[in-house]
Steps between C-alpha positions, in 0.01 A plus 500: 500500500645360821506170698465607861845370584672792678851568368609735778383720784571866434428806710299811427732776617308805387143589403470842331150637438425676170319836474588603856317200642156590370226250584481351149875498437721197462850445632848410381637202688878442530599142571835363613552161332856385547564171319161502326553705185641341186743646247217477248257710704400828334255786532147386425545151642220348704576390854253356750514681837296335773305335220428820308652541152680833470710668229863597563543877445849545653776241523828477686750222577317383813179702502207600285196722510136465394210740479186381680167664415244594764270228357768237562568632851130479581482139382819357650683475828869551577599743224441829682766492771859386565549130575588164348329382181495180296658539155466290185619551144257457214492146357720442196451239228677185615483586873389230739136533612545392863196676648192574291411754235472845662414823321615746767155664502379505860134392515435625850619504858444245774557530872722267700302337782775269628871450445656264750756220505373142508777245537764576238254695280279810525124520492384797290131589486357779290151649484407539132225741378185367331598597144812281516375219721327316215832448320670318789500123546676230699846435350454796265760773449502853630763775504552681832725807483651355185562150640343196329327293769268198524165527679460223758151582626212730408229597747218710359318765703256785435767753407714272280723220626801423713782306337772304679851460362790296632835678462820305507802659678677577173212710368481696823878554503541629143189723469337786683229266627711465815378847602128419482276552799130472575306798369747580222376541145663298221489514121311214339496374143278205410600222264430623147376154401209555738405812300483307176293223657250756628482660154451169319233383744321834476488490122325163508189676630493750209290384210 
């Protein structure tokens, strides 16, 4: 379990394919994470990388590695090549819940349609596919590349919806969202409360 509050920005320094890079093979991802790892971190820990929960399989003083299956690679963005990534430790009992409850299970990918400065902030707009659009609402929560954000506007269309998010300078500065550009795909996780609401409402129609 996570909160969507990024603890650090690390860097994927190496992506090593398994099975000689066969089409259905996964990869081992080596991540440089100076200042992020704790003394208590150990093999088997869960760490959110760009919003995707992964298991630590190798651990060093300032770096760690995870194995990413082909299924995960097909359903996420930003884990298959070198570059900066958002990192978050798993939530511990007693930790402050500053964002919202996040499972680290990416629900799908959206496409950035606009990312431009407006005054002191940034206007982020994302096209969301139909299967996720129904879970999004004005002032609701969504996780974008592992960052807990608030939806400011939802505009429905035939292929889903476009959401608008206002990013404050601090969020842009301390996350990888600063690198976004129009046309780029991003990892999305919907608010888990929306899942339960859908389930409860659906059960009301079952006699």
